C-alpha positions in Angstrom: 127.2 101.5 97.5 126.3 102.0 101.1 122.6 102.0 101.8 121.2 104.2 104.6 117.8 102.5 104.6 115.7 99.8 103.2 114.6 99.4 99.6 111.7 97.0 99.6 110.4 95.4 96.4 107.0 95.5 94.8 106.0 99.1 95.5 104.6 101.5 92.9 107.3 104.2 92.8 109.4 104.7 89.7 111.9 102.2 90.9 109.3 99.6 92.0 110.5 100.0 95.6 109.3 101.2 99.0 112.2 103.3 100.2 112.6 104.4 103.8 115.6 105.2 106.0 116.6 102.9 108.8 115.3 105.6 111.2 111.9 105.8 109.5 111.6 102.0 109.6 112.6 101.9 113.3 109.9 104.5 114.0 107.3 102.6 112.0 108.2 99.5 114.0 107.5 101.4 117.2 104.1 102.4 116.0 103.3 98.9 114.9 104.4 97.4 118.2 102.1 99.9 120.0 98.9 99.0 118.1 99.3 95.3 117.4 98.7 92.4 119.7 101.9 91.0 121.2 101.4 87.9 119.1 101.0 89.8 115.8 104.0 92.1 116.6 106.2 89.0 117.3 105.1 87.5 114.0 106.5 90.5 112.0 109.2 91.9 114.3 111.9 90.0 112.5 111.4 92.3 109.5 112.3 95.4 111.6 114.7 93.9 114.3 117.6 93.0 111.9 121.1 92.6 113.4 122.4 94.1 110.2 121.3 95.8 107.0 122.1 92.7 105.0 119.5 92.1 102.2 116.9 89.3 102.8 113.8 87.9 101.1 110.5 86.8 102.4 108.7 84.0 100.5 105.4 84.9 98.8 103.1 83.1 101.3 104.8 84.8 104.2 104.6 88.1 102.5 100.8 87.7 102.2 100.5 86.9 105.9 102.7 89.9 106.8 100.5 92.1 104.6 97.4 91.1 106.6 99.1 92.0 109.9 100.3 95.4 108.5 96.9 96.2 107.2 95.4 95.4 110.6 97.9 97.8 112.2 97.4 100.5 109.6 93.7 100.7 110.4 93.9 100.5 114.2 92.2 103.5 115.9 95.4 104.3 117.8 97.6 104.4 114.7 98.5 107.9 113.6 97.3 108.7 110.1 100.8 109.2 108.5 102.1 106.0 110.0 99.0 104.2 109.0 99.5 105.3 105.4 103.1 104.1 105.6 102.1 100.7 107.0 99.4 100.4 104.3 102.0 101.1 101.6 104.3 98.5 102.9 101.4 96.0 103.2 100.4 96.7 99.6 104.0 95.9 98.5 103.8 92.7 100.4 100.5 91.9 98.9 101.8 92.5 95.4 104.8 90.1 96.0 102.4 87.5 97.3 100.0 87.9 94.4 102.8 87.6 91.9 104.2 84.5 93.6 107.6 86.3 93.9 109.9 86.7 96.9 109.5 90.0 98.7 113.0 91.5 98.7 114.4 93.9 101.3 117.7 95.5 100.2 
């Protein structure tokens, strides 16, 4: 099956996944890069700047750190509300993976 986007584990939908198209994730990345410090953006850019759509995992401790960065971006005064909600949802999924001590999976 060919995937046209990312299915990220530990969300609360009926499949337990945060599902977004590649285009949507690219647009989210642009919003994040706009509101985060250069250092914070560099620390999470690897999630969004993938050379391929191959699945990967993020260890639980790293997922917890990424969640903090995403929450910071989501609440930034320059972050549009809809993108802030999306960033918060992704951050919450990362938090759940970290709290469960499980790898955060991107498929």
